[in-house]
C-alpha positions as CSV (number, residue, x, y, z in Angstrom):
1,X,-46.2,111.6,-12.5
2,X,-48.7,113.1,-10.1
3,X,-48.6,111.8,-6.6
4,X,-51.8,111.6,-4.0
5,X,-52.0,111.3,-0.4
6,X,-53.1,107.8,0.5
7,X,-53.4,108.5,4.3
8,X,-52.1,110.3,7.4
9,X,-51.0,108.1,10.4
10,X,-48.5,107.4,13.1
11,X,-44.8,107.1,12.5
12,X,-45.1,103.2,13.1
13,X,-48.2,102.7,10.9
14,X,-46.7,104.7,8.2
15,X,-43.7,102.4,8.2
16,X,-45.7,99.3,8.2
17,X,-47.7,100.6,5.2
18,X,-44.6,101.6,3.4
19,X,-43.0,98.2,3.6
20,X,-46.4,96.7,2.5
21,X,-46.6,98.8,-0.5
22,X,-42.9,98.3,-1.5
23,X,-43.4,94.5,-1.0
24,X,-46.3,94.9,-3.8
25,X,-44.1,97.2,-5.9
26,X,-45.5,100.4,-5.2
27,X,-43.3,103.3,-4.5
28,X,-44.3,105.6,-2.0
29,X,-43.1,109.0,-0.1
30,X,-43.4,109.7,3.5
31,X,-44.1,113.2,4.5
32,X,-43.5,114.7,7.9
33,X,-41.8,111.5,9.1
34,X,-38.8,113.3,10.4
35,X,-40.7,115.9,12.1
36,X,-42.8,113.1,13.8
37,X,-39.5,111.5,15.0
38,X,-38.1,114.7,16.2
39,X,-41.2,116.0,18.1
40,X,-42.8,112.6,18.9
41,X,-46.4,112.6,20.3
42,X,-46.6,116.4,20.1
43,X,-46.4,116.6,16.5
44,X,-48.4,113.4,15.9
45,X,-51.3,114.8,17.9
46,X,-51.4,117.6,15.2
47,X,-50.3,116.0,11.9
48,X,-48.7,112.5,11.8
49,X,-47.1,111.1,8.8
50,X,-48.4,111.4,5.3
51,X,-48.2,108.7,3.0
52,X,-48.1,109.5,-0.8
53,X,-48.2,107.3,-3.8
54,X,-48.3,107.8,-7.5
55,X,-51.6,108.4,-8.8
56,X,-51.5,105.4,-11.1
57,X,-51.0,103.1,-7.9
58,X,-53.7,104.6,-6.0
59,X,-56.4,102.0,-6.1
60,X,-53.9,99.2,-5.5
61,X,-52.5,101.0,-2.5
62,X,-55.8,101.8,-1.1
63,X,-56.6,97.9,-1.0
64,X,-53.2,97.3,0.7
65,X,-54.2,100.0,3.2
66,X,-57.6,98.4,3.8
67,X,-55.9,95.0,4.2
68,X,-53.4,96.3,6.8
69,X,-55.7,98.5,8.9
70,X,-59.4,97.8,8.4
71,X,-59.4,94.1,9.5
């Protein structure tokens, strides 16, 4: 299955989003998570944490993202 990048955000927000996605039955992968934890604000200023979901879950994942962060 193909994955797509849902967003790039801070480590904290990526964990919140991950929990919300899992609660809705959507699997996700966090990229750069450990780099963010090791280098903290330095790496977050340049990249952040990427949140990936399966392409088939993309639309539902976007709705969850909007519900969390665009209110």
